[in-house]
Each structure stands twice: as structure tokens, then as C-alpha cells.
VOVO-414730 format. One record per residue: x, y, z of N, C-alpha, C, CB in turn; residue in three letters. Coordinates in steps of 0.001 Angstrom, whole numbers, padded with zeros to 6 digits, always signed. Glycine has a CB too. Layout:
N
XYZXYZXYZXYZala ...
END
This chain:
249
+024636-010495+005611+024839-009421+006594+025165-008117+005871+025978-009787+007595unk +024552-007042+006322+024781-005744+005685+026185-005237+005982+023738-004721+006156unk +026763-004556+005023+028080-003955+005190+027908-002626+005909+028798-003764+003816unk +028567-002493+007062+028428-001259+007857+029367-000157+007383+028692-001550+009330unk +030208-000449+006395+031108+000578+005886+030300+001689+005225+032122-000025+004887unk +030638+002918+005567+029896+004054+005007+030111+004128+003499+030332+005382+005680unk +029009+004214+002766+029082+004288+001305+029468+005693+000889+027736+003881+000657unk +030428+005790-000006+030864+007087-000530+030532+007114-002025+032412+007327-000278unk +029554+007932-002374+029124+008082-003752+030283+008571-004610+027935+009049-003848unk +030352+008081-005852+031434+008496-006748+031444+010001-006948+031305+007797-008096unk +030266+010623-006887+030194+012068-007102+030645+012852-005874+028777+012471-007477unk +030817+012154-004735+031342+012798-003527+032866+012771-003495+030785+012116-002277unk +033453+011962-004341+034903+011819-004333+035535+012878-005235+035314+010400-004787unk +036498+013614-004754+037161+014585-005634+037875+013866-006765+038159+015456-004841unk +037866+014450-007952+038492+013799-009097+039996+013726-008946+038141+014526-010373unk +040581+014691-008276+042025+014664-008073+042331+015046-006634+042747+015618-009062unk +043368+014496-006039+043703+014837-004659+044107+016293-004532+044822+013943-004148unk +043925+016807-003315+044272+018213-003083+045775+018443-003212+043793+018658-001697unk +046541+017405-002927+047994+017527-003015+048538+016456-003951+048646+017410-001614unk +049786+016626-004314+050430+015616-005138+050455+016009-006608+049728+014289-004973unk +051060+015161-007421+051193+015475-008855+049849+015447-009564+052148+014489-009530unk +049792+016139-010665+048582+016162-011474+048323+014758-012030+048704+017203-012627unk +047093+014258-011922+046793+012916-012452+047067+012837-013948+045329+012541-012172unk +047498+011657-014393+047813+011461-015808+046564+011364-016666+048648+010215-015987unk +045436+010968-016055+044195+010782-016798+043056+011481-016054+043884+009267-016994unk +041994+011750-016777+040803+012328-016167+039689+011288-016136+040349+013594-016933unk +038697+011504-015291+037542+010618-015280+036850+010625-016637+036558+011029-014177unk +036825+011784-017272+036167+011876-018584+036868+010976-019596+036157+013339-019089unk +038202+010969-019610+038938+010107-020541+038628+008632-020278+040456+010359-020426unk +038624+008258-019015+038351+006874-018630+036932+006496-019023+038561+006673-017114unk +035984+007378-018723+034582+007102-019017+034344+006992-020517+033692+008188-018425unk +034914+007902-021284+034744+007870-022738+035326+006591-023331+035405+009095-023381unk +036464+006138-022807+037048+004881-023287+036121+003713-022969+038441+004648-022655unk +035539+003713-021781+034631+002634-021389+033381+002621-022258+034242+002773-019918unk +032851+003794-022573+031661+003880-023428+031980+003371-024828+031137+005332-023494unk +033152+003707-025349+033527+003222-026689+033581+001694-026718+034895+003807-027115unk +034168+001104-025693+034265-000356-025645+032873-000971-025533+035151-000808-024460unk +032045-000421-024638+030698-000967-024447+029856-000823-025706+030004-000274-023277unk +029984+000289-026400+029235+000480-027658+029612-000584-028680+029498+001886-028242unk +030882-000919-028730+031368-001846-029749+031174-003308-029361+032826-001588-030018unk +031306-003614-028055+031374-005020-027653+030435-005393-026515+032765-005352-027256unk +029695-004438-025964+028800-004745-024859+029392-004351-023521+028464-006210-024856unk +028524-004262-022524+028941-003763-021205+029970-004671-020554+027734-003622-020287unk +029817-005985-020682+030736-006902-020014+032168-006701-020486+030309-008341-020252unk +032327-006277-021734+033674-006078-022261+034379-004903-021598+033621-005864-023759unk +033613-003982-021033+034197-002781-020426+034626-003072-018992+033189-001606-020456unk +035560-003986-018854+036096-004322-017535+037153-003296-017135+036695-005756-017530unk +037499-003277-015875+038525-002351-015410+039854-002657-016112+038685-002440-013865unk +040171-003932-016263+041431-004304-016920+041434-003837-018386+041648-005843-016844unk +040298-004035-019071+040232-003647-020476+040354-002134-020639+038928-004138-021101unk +039668-001384-019788+039710+000084-019917+041092+000604-019581+038659+000748-019002unk +041746-000016-018595+043117+000383-018277+044014+000188-019494+043659-000424-017072unk +043839-000936-020193+044645-001183-021392+044318-000173-022487+044415-002612-021909unk +043047+000200-022597+042631+001155-023630+043311+002509-023466+041120+001336-023599unk +043466+002938-022217+044050+004269-021989+045553+004194-021735+043362+004951-020805unk +046091+002962-021669+047526+002813-021550+048062+002854-020148+048175+003842-022322unk +047354+002253-019215+047838+002188-017846+047561+000796-017291+047173+003281-016965unk +047992+000543-016069+047736-000743-015438+046377-000749-014752+048836-001072-014433unk +045817-001953-014596+044486-002063-013981+044479-001494-012582+044029-003516-013945unk +045523-001757-011789+045549-001250-010416+045630+000273-010405+046736-001851-009641unk +046302+000844-011388+046387+002306-011456+045011+002924-011695+047358+002736-012568unk +044162+002215-012454+042839+002752-012772+042001+002947-011515+042111+001828-013743unk +042206+002088-010509+041422+002191-009285+041743+003461-008499+041663+000973-008414unk +042840+004114-008812+043128+005404-008173+042154+006475-008663+044585+005837-008456unk +041620+006276-009876+040718+007262-010472+039247+006881-010276+041020+007413-011962unk +038985+005576-010387+037620+005059-010246+037688+003868-009300+036995+004652-011645unk +037124+003992-008094+037341+002975-007051+036788+001588-007359+036738+003445-005789unk +035754+001466-008213+035160+000156-008453+034514+000112-009838+034120-000175-007364unk +034216-001107-010284+033521-001269-011571+032139-000647-011505+033412-002760-011956unk +031441-000777-010368+030131-000146-010228+030237+001362-010413+029520-000470-008860unk +031292+001950-009874+031488+003388-010055+031709+003720-011524+032677+003882-009216unk +032451+002863-012214+032690+003094-013638+031381+003062-014414+033664+002049-014200unk +030517+002095-014101+029225+002005-014790+028384+003247-014500+028462+000727-014359unk +028404+003727-013255+027669+004952-012921+028160+006118-013769+027819+005285-011423unk +029466+006229-013923+030033+007302-014735+029609+007164-016197+031565+007302-014626unk +029599+005938-016699+029212+005705-018095+027755+006090-018338+029434+004234-018472unk +026873+005646-017439+025448+005953-017601+025217+007456-017572+024618+005270-016502unk +025834+008130-016617+025627+009573-016523+026226+010286-017734+026243+010121-015226unk +027347+009779-018220+027989+010407-019385+027066+010391-020593+029306+009695-019725unk +026489+009232-020911+025639+009160-022107+024304+009868-021875+025394+007691-022504unk +023849+009961-020628+022630+010724-020337+022819+012187-020717+022252+010604-018844unk +024047+012663-020640+024334+014037-021032+024087+014306-022504+025748+014371-020702unk +023966+013246-023321+023697+013432-024743+022286+013947-025015+023909+012131-025476unk +021403+013921-024003+020025+014358-024226+019944+015854-024529+019168+014030-023009unk +020896+016636-024008+020941+018072-024280+019586+018739-024023+021379+018318-025725unk +019101+018594-022805+017806+019170-022456+017943+020650-022113+017183+018411-021281unk +016873+021434-022308+016902+022843-021891+017119+022962-020387+015594+023551-022292unk +017471+024145-019950+017730+024360-018533+016500+024258-017658+018349+025685-018341unk +015324+024518-018240+014081+024442-017462+012933+024061-018390+013783+025799-016742unk +011852+023520-017818+010684+023170-018638+010124+024388-019363+009593+022537-017769unk +009486+024144-020512+008986+025228-021356+007630+025764-020913+008892+024758-022775unk +006903+024992-020091+005524+025341-019754+004525+024501-020519+005272+026803-020026unk +004974+023815-021565+004147+022875-022324+004625+021476-021949+004242+023127-023893unk +003981+020872-020949+004486+019605-020417+004512+018512-021479+003635+019156-019238unk +003532+018511-022385+003484+017455-023388+004664+017573-024351+002157+017509-024159unk +004982+018779-024754+006136+018985-025625+007430+018618-024907+006192+020440-026105unk +007526+018945-023621+008735+018634-022857+008927+017132-022702+008678+019293-021485unk +007851+016408-022389+007976+014959-022239+008239+014284-023583+006713+014380-021600unk +007680+014833-024657+007964+014298-025988+009440+014481-026320+007082+014985-027053unk +009994+015628-025967+011417+015884-026194+012266+014868-025448+011789+017309-025758unk +011943+014631-024167+012676+013634-023392+012590+012273-024067+012132+013553-021954unk +011366+011866-024421+011152+010526-024961+011930+010318-026259+009661+010284-025200unk +011862+011267-027160+012513+011098-028457+014036+011105-028325+012067+012199-029418unk +014556+012001-027490+016010+012055-027329+016523+010861-026521+016421+013367-026647unk +015722+010402-025544+016149+009259-024743+016139+007990-025598+015235+009087-023502unk +015123+007835-026422+015096+006673-027323+016316+006671-028235+013803+006669-028167unk +016621+007804-028835+017770+007882-029736+019064+007543-028995+017867+009284-030362unk +019192+008042-027769+020394+007768-026985+020492+006287-026639+020403+008610-025706unk +019370+005670-026242+019365+004246-025905+019732+003388-027118+017990+003833-025366unk +019282+003772-028296+019602+003007-029493+021084+003147-029869+018716+003460-030658unk +021674+004286-029538+023111+004457-029794+023952+003625-028824+023499+005941-029686unk +023404+003349-027651+024153+002655-026600+023331+001467-026084+024505+003631-025431unk +023262+000384-026841+022394-000746-026461+022722-001351-025103+022484-001819-027501unk +023956-001201-024635+024380-001773-023361+023682-001138-022159+025870-001627-023211unk +023015-000008-022362+022382+000676-021222+021351-000204-020523+021716+001966-021687unk +020686-001076-021274+019721-001969-020639+020371-002876-019617+019019-002802-021680unk +021641-003241-019827+022372-004088-018882+022967-003283-017737+023473-004844-019601unk +022980-001951-017870+023606-001103-016859+022605-000519-015881+024363+000011-017521unk +021322-000828-016066+020293-000225-015220+020460-000669-013774+018892-000592-015728unk +020272+000252-012878+020343-000013-011446+019039+000451-010800+021576+000700-010800unk +018595-000281-009780+017419+000169-009036+017745+001468-008317+016950-000912-008027unk +018952+001527-007770+019377+002747-007084+019950+003729-008104+020427+002428-005980unk +020032+004967-007714+020673+005974-008556+021684+006726-007717+019629+006950-009175unk +022817+007043-008335+023831+007819-007611+023696+009314-007902+025244+007337-007988unk +022695+009685-008718+022393+011098-008990+023610+011852-009521+021880+011780-007722unk +024115+011382-010649+025160+012133-011331+024597+013420-011904+025796+011292-012440unk +025440+014341-012331+024967+015665-012769+024020+015619-013958+026139+016528-013117unk +024296+014772-014933+023405+014701-016094+022096+014002-015758+024094+013977-017245unk +022170+012981-014918+020955+012305-014457+020075+013263-013672+021306+011083-013595unk +020691+014101-012860+019929+015091-012092+019257+016111-013005+020840+015808-011097unk +019948+016515-014068+019332+017463-015000+018093+016856-015656+020344+017893-016077unk +018193+015584-016029+017042+014900-016605+015906+014819-015593+017432+013495-017080unk +016220+014469-014362+015205+014343-013314+014523+015675-013048+015830+013810-012024unk +015299+016728-012914+014727+018038-012629+013840+018516-013780+015839+019054-012363unk +014289+018279-015005+013514+018730-016154+012225+017930-016277+014338+018612-017440unk +012310+016604-016167+011128+015760-016343+010108+015935-015240+011534+014321-016416unk +010569+015900-013984+009636+016093-012875+009105+017519-012864+010314+015769-011534unk +009966+018475-013216+009526+019865-013248+008445+020104-014281+010692+020769-013522unk +008527+019402-015415+007501+019545-016454+006135+019101-015956+007883+018742-017692unk +006119+018138-015016+004857+017598-014492+004464+018198-013154+004957+016103-014353unk +005228+019154-012663+004937+019773-011366+003843+020821-011549+006221+020417-010747unk +002637+020329-011802+001523+021192-012202+000334+021064-011253+001085+020857-013623unk +000575+020577-010057-000518+020472-009093-000683+019135-008421-001760+020798-009751unk -000377+018005-009098-000552+016718-008431+000426+016568-007261-000361+015568-009434unk +000115+015697-006293+001088+015388-005242+002383+014867-005859+000510+014350-004249unk +003482+015067-005171+004769+014673-005736+004826+013170-005984+005906+015094-004808unk +004121+012366-005169+004093+010926-005423+003440+010626-006770+003344+010196-004297unk +002399+011374-007117+001753+011187-008418+002690+011613-009546+000433+011984-008489unk +003429+012688-009329+004389+013140-010333+005430+012048-010589+005078+014452-009881unk +005900+011408-009505+006872+010325-009657+006295+009160-010458+007332+009834-008286unk +005048+008807-010172+004416+007700-010890+004250+008043-012365+003052+007359-010268unk +003820+009263-012661+003600+009660-014053+004907+009693-014832+002921+011027-014117unk +005957+010198-014212+007256+010224-014885+007795+008800-015044+008264+011099-014096unk +007549+007960-014047+007943+006565-014160+007191+005849-015268+007719+005855-012851unk +005910+006217-015474+005127+005640-016558+005776+005965-017914+003669+006164-016512unk +006195+007214-018069+006865+007611-019308+008157+006834-019495+007151+009115-019309unk +008985+006778-018447+010264+006086-018549+010076+004597-018829+011068+006278-017270unk +009059+003997-018183+008795+002585-018416+008416+002312-019859+007700+002102-017500unk +007604+003192-020430+007227+003022-021833+008461+003117-022738+006177+004083-022243unk +009294+004127-022512+010484+004297-023349+011374+003066-023257+011270+005557-022933unk +011644+002613-022035+012528+001461-021856+011968+000213-022534+012748+001191-020368unk +010675-000053-022338+010076-001243-022933+010109-001180-024462+008635-001407-022445unk +009774-000009-025003+009748+000141-026457+011144-000026-027044+009172+001509-026847unk +012142+000569-026391+013507+000472-026899+014027-000960-026784+014431+001436-026140unk +013750-001623-025658+014217-003000-025496+013624-003901-026573+013854-003532-024100unk +012356-003697-026912+011746-004499-027977+012412-004204-029316+010230-004223-028065unk +012666-002922-029582+013311-002545-030840+014711-003148-030944+013385-001019-030966unk +015455-003090-029843+016798-003664-029839+016759-005185-029976+017532-003274-028560unk +015750-005795-029357+015627-007253-029452+015368-007691-030891+014499-007756-028538unk +014524-006939-031614+014276-007269-033016+015529-007065-033861+013129-006421-033566unk +016301-006021-033542+017559-005814-034262+018516-006983-034026+018218-004490-033825unk +018596-007428-032770+019464-008556-032438+018981-009833-033128+019518-008762-030913unk +017662-010039-033178+017108-011223-033836+017410-011201-035329+015593-011309-033604unk +017319-010024-035936+017618-009909-037362+019084-010234-037640+017283-008497-037866unk +019975-009785-036739+021398-010112-036911+021638-011606-036739+022258-009324-035909unk +020939-012212-035785+021149-013627-035486+020604-014525-036588+020496-013985-034161unk +019382-014224-037034+018689-015132-037943+018640-014652-039388+017303-015350-037457unk +018907-013355-039582+018776-012795-040925+017343-012514-041319+019384-013719-041920unk +016419-012605-040351+015000-012391-040633+014525-011145-039897+014153-013630-040219unk +013922-010213-040608+013413-008984-040015+012073-009240-039337+013274-007885-041081unk +011591-008238-038632+010262-008331-038012+009200-008616-039082+009920-007018-037245unk +009274-007879-040189+008304-008066-041260+008443-009468-041880+008486-006977-042339unk +009686-009914-042020+009906-011246-042550+009350-012332-041644+011369-011471-042770unk +009487-012103-040320+008963-013088-039372+007439-013135-039434+009428-012762-037938unk +006794-011976-039583+005332-011974-039694+004899-012737-040951+004786-010517-039728unk +005626-012539-042049+005297-013263-043266+005493-014761-043109+006131-012756-044412unk +006588-015155-042459+006878-016573-042253+005826-017232-041348+008280-016742-041646unk +005280-016438-040410+004316-016981-039444+002885-016940-039956+004404-016220-038143unk +002658-016401-041147+001291-016134-041608+000433-017396-041662+001327-015489-042980unk +000976-018494-042170+000158-019705-042301-000331-020193-040948+000950-020811-042993unk +000563-020202-039959+000168-020663-038623-000841-019706-037992+001403-020801-037716unk -000593-018389-038145-001504-017403-037556-002905-017538-038167-000960-015964-037767unk -002972-017726-039450-004288-017862-040086-004984-019155-039650-004145-017833-041618unk -004231-020199-039389-004842-021415-038856-005463-021147-037483-003795-022547-038760unk -004750-020351-036647-005299-019996-035336-006578-019175-035491-004260-019212-034509unk -006565-018246-036411-007738-017394-036625-008917-018226-037130-007412-016263-037626unk -008647-019126-038059-009721-019944-038640-010370-020865-037616-009179-020772-039791unk -009646-021154-036536-010232-022019-035504-011391-021337-034786-009166-022426-034488unk -011417-019994-034814-012461-019255-034122-012251-019125-032630-013758-019899-034367unk -011127-019657-032110-010879-019639-030664-010121-018401-030202-010108-020871-030262unk -009697-017563-031123-008841-016432-030753-009360-015148-031406-007365-016698-031171unk -010502-014653-030939-011107-013491-031596-010260-012224-031488-012466-013230-031008unk -009534-012056-030388-008712-010848-030282-007515-010911-031228-008230-010654-028837unk -006916-012082-031363-005839-012227-032340-006361-011929-033740-005233-013647-032281unk -007552-012418-034034-008135-012152-035347-008323-010656-035569-009475-012877-035494unk -008745-009967-034527-008951-008522-034657-007616-007803-034880-009657-007962-033399unk -006585-008235-034159-005260-007629-034339-004792-007802-035778-004234-008252-033363unk -004885-009030-036302-004409-009301-037660-005223-008527-038685-004472-010803-037963unk -006521-008425-038437-007410-007779-039410-007314-006255-039367-008849-008203-039162unk -007226-005683-038159-007418-004233-038027-006203-003444-037552-008526-003982-037093unk -005269-004075-036850-004197-003303-036210-003211-002749-037235-003454-004173-035194unk -002889-001478-037079-001884-000833-037931-000501-000839-037289-002299+000598-038239unk -000487-000840-035976+000768-000672-035246+001843-001699-035626+000499-000756-033771unk +001513-002986-035754+002574-003951-036097+003241-003690-037444+002007-005339-036100unk +002592-002929-038313+003122-002680-039654+003805-001313-039780+002004-002782-040670unk +003841-000547-038689+004502+000748-038718+006017+000563-038652+004012+001636-037555unk +006755+001560-039140+008196+001538-038931+008472+001843-037459+008921+002563-039868unk +009664+001511-036947+009922+001637-035505+009659+003028-034943+011338+001263-035220unk +010038+004064-035679+009842+005428-035163+008360+005767-035061+010552+006453-036063unk +007584+005416-036080+006147+005698-036051+005457+004890-034956+005511+005389-037416unk +005880+003640-034765+005297+002802-033725+005600+003381-032347+005826+001360-033832unk +006832+003862-032168+007202+004480-030894+006359+005726-030630+008700+004840-030885unk +006231+006563-031652+005485+007818-031472+003999+007533-031216+005647+008729-032719unk +003444+006524-031869+002042+006175-031641+001822+005782-030181+001610+005027-032576unk +002673+004902-029666+002538+004499-028268+002790+005648-027316+003486+003369-027957unk +003755+006499-027644+004055+007649-026798+002841+008560-026653+005233+008433-027368unk +002150+008810-027747+000973+009676-027681-000093+009084-026755+000392+009895-029088unk -000241+007752-026768-001230+007120-025882-000798+007267-024424-001412+005617-026240unk +000504+007126-024148+001005+007299-022777+000785+008737-022319+002512+006930-022688unk +001061+009701-023192+000856+011101-022822-000624+011398-022590+001414+012026-023909unk -001504+010753-023335-002941+010909-023093-003307+010426-021687-003757+010133-024153unk -002718+009305-021279-002982+008786-019927-002454+009743-018863-002342+007395-019746unk -001271+010294-019100-000717+011262-018147-001619+012489-018064+000719+011676-018554unk -002089+012954-019205-002962+014129-019214-004213+013902-018385-003347+014491-020640unk -004756+012681-018430-005965+012380-017667-005728+012475-016162-006474+010993-018022unk -004478+012355-015730-004164+012412-014301-003784+013808-013834-003043+011459-013985unk -003649+014753-014765-003272+016121-014415-004509+016987-014252-002342+016718-015481unk -004404+018066-013490-005528+019007-013395-005921+019526-014776-005168+020188-012469unk -007184+019794-014966-007663+020206-016286-006962+021475-016769-009174+020428-016251unk -006603+022338-015855-005941+023594-016269-004510+023340-016720-005948+024615-015117unk -004003+022122-016532-002638+021812-016943-002558+021294-018366-002040+020802-016010unk -003689+021328-019109-003669+020868-020494-002645+021677-021276-005075+020986-021142unk -001900+021028-022175-000887+021767-022943-001516+022791-023867-000032+020805-023754unk -000789+023825-024236-001319+024837-025148-001746+024217-026466-000284+025928-025397unk -002768+024776-027078-003178+024310-028400-002159+024754-029443-004587+024839-028757unk -002133+024027-030533-001197+024346-031616-001377+025793-032048-001401+023397-032821unk -000264+026493-032205-000308+027880-032650-000412+028880-031529-001443+028072-033568unk -000540+028367-030258-000671+029302-029131+000522+029264-028202-001920+029000-028346unk +001596+028550-028589+002768+028471-027731+003471+029810-027691+003725+027378-028212unk 
END
């Protein structure tokens, strides 16, 4: 059964009451403590009780500042999104703007691996999240219907998330097993060549023989895929929306 209680977004709640003593802590202090714990130990470790202990208060006292754990996670996500440091408005070169988002978002995701566990289908539209949304959608607001703009921006975000999750997974595997991606390919070589020699897997044979991407370093592999995604986005934009040629910005 649906809860009929009116939902109050964390961003609708004043940080401090209009009356009464000055709060001992700020949302920023609480959020920063939660991010530090999550960076070091994962999102699950950033419980309300743990964060209260980190800042030196009781768990029940923390709820006066942040009503729920979901609200705390919303604050954490928006806080680290602010690390992107995007310009106030798009530059007019949509490809350069989306590349800026992609590179800074990847770097931010790698600094905060717990973000993959904090993803929500819904968004509470915190201030930093809104800045990212306005900048990214604004860069693509070049003529297509707004639904197409949403799909194209979602395509970019999906690529970034998938690429980062794979990169983080390989890092976790290396920590667990002591074997790097390159080491795993070397260890698997005998089996892979047996598959190729069977003649039943022509596409696998082509990948092993010709593909460069599996042998790139993570940054080069990310940039290679990003360029292909941007090419697809360009194909969906009006021809006059092509980015400026090099040297004409």
C-alpha cells in the first residue's frame, strides 16, 4: 500500500530552525563525515549511528539535522557531484562540453567507488545535481525535441557509468586475486586460443587478432569509447549543430 504521507524533499527542509539555539553541526559537516567513511569503507559503513559517532554526537541527535538515511545518501551524492566544477553555462561546443562532463565525472566516480551503490532511480534535484543537469542538457539543446535530448544525455551517462563500473570491478578483482586485467588475459591465453582453433568463434578470433581496445590503459580505453558515443550523439543532432572545427573555437 502506498504511503499517503506527503513527501518532503531534503532540499525543502531548512537547515536550521527559524527559532532556537544555533545548531551545533551543519549539514556540510555531517555530509563530509559520511563521504569520508564511505570512501574508506563503503556506503554501508556510513550508517546514521556511525556518522553520529564520527562527529561526536548521538544517533538520535543526528536525525534533527538529517531526517533519514536516504536523505543522508542524497546529500552525499550531491556533495561529491559538486566536485565536477562545471562552467556556469555551455560553451557552444557541445562535444567539448560533454567530453568535459565525461572526464570529470569518471574521475569523480573513481574517487568515490561507493557511488554505484548510492544510485537512485529517482532524483531529489540537489543544487549540484541540478547544475550538472542544466549544463549537460543545455549543451544538447540544439534543436532536437526535449525527449531526444534526454535520451542522448542518458546515453552519455550510461556509457560513463558502465565504463567506470567495469574499471572499478577490475580494480576490485586485482585486490582480491592479485591478478591484473593484463595478467588475466595472459593466464587465459591457452584456453582462448583453443576456442579460436576450433573455428567455431570467428568474432572472438577477430577480437583477439585485431582489437586494440582490450590492450589500452583505462584512460585511453575510456576516451576511445567516449568518442564513439559522441559520434552517435552527433548523428542524432541537426547538421548545423556540428561542433566547431579545431582552431575555430
